[in-house]
C-alpha positions in Angstrom: 13.2 30.9 -9.2 16.8 32.2 -9.3 16.1 34.4 -6.2 14.8 31.5 -4.3 17.8 29.3 -5.0 20.2 32.1 -4.1 18.2 32.6 -0.9 18.6 28.9 0.0 22.3 28.8 -0.9 22.9 31.8 1.3 21.3 30.3 4.5 23.5 29.1 7.4 23.1 25.8 9.1 21.3 27.5 12.0 18.7 29.0 9.6 18.2 25.5 8.0 17.7 24.1 11.5 14.9 26.6 12.1 13.2 26.7 8.6 13.0 22.9 7.9 11.1 21.9 11.1 8.9 24.9 10.7 8.0 23.9 7.1 7.4 20.3 8.2 5.1 21.5 11.0 3.1 23.6 8.5 2.9 20.6 6.1 1.6 18.3 8.8 -0.9 20.7 10.3 -3.8 18.2 9.6 -2.0 15.5 11.4 -1.3 17.7 14.4 -4.9 18.8 14.5 -6.1 15.2 14.3 -3.9 14.4 17.3 -5.6 17.0 19.4 -9.2 16.6 18.1 -9.8 13.2 16.6 -7.5 10.4 17.8 -9.7 7.7 16.2 -8.5 8.4 12.7 -5.1 9.8 13.5 -3.2 7.1 11.5 -5.4 7.4 8.4 -5.1 11.2 8.4 -1.3 11.0 8.9 -1.0 8.6 5.9 -3.3 10.7 3.7 -1.5 13.9 4.7 1.6 13.0 2.8 0.2 13.1 -0.7 -2.6 15.6 0.2 0.0 18.2 1.1 0.8 18.6 -2.5 -2.7 19.9 -3.3 -4.0 22.9 -1.4 -7.6 21.7 -1.9 -7.0 18.2 -0.6 -4.9 19.6 2.3 -7.6 22.0 3.3 -10.2 19.2 3.1 -8.0 17.1 5.3 -7.9 19.9 7.9 -11.7 19.9 7.9 -11.8 16.1 8.4 -9.2 16.3 11.2 -11.0 19.0 13.1 -14.7 17.9 12.7 -14.3 14.1 13.1 -15.7 12.8 16.4 -14.6 15.9 18.3 -17.8 17.6 17.4 -19.9 15.1 19.4 -17.4 15.3 22.3 -17.6 19.1 22.3 -21.4 19.1 22.3 -21.4 16.7 25.3 -19.0 19.0 27.2 -21.1 22.0 26.5 -24.2 20.0 27.6 -25.9 20.3 24.3 -26.5 16.6 23.9 -30.0 17.1 22.5 -28.3 18.4 19.3 -26.4 15.2 18.6 -28.2 13.2 15.9 -29.5 9.8 16.9 -27.5 6.9 15.6 -29.2 4.5 13.4 -29.6 1.0 14.9 
């Protein structure tokens, strides 16, 4: 822990300007993926991302939800594999 604090104290302002946005981008990967794959639940995923980032398991699960949401149906339609989309219950 002492090495980590000495590393942080030795960083310049330019290094902080690079490291902090990079760390935030990594922390919010599920939200970024949800933006590209599943806009329907973007707000929910962004809100849940804040506490889920503290747990690797919850964060990983949130990545799965962000990627597999409704994008899977859209991808199947684009690939013309509509017959593999399960029928919706009416």
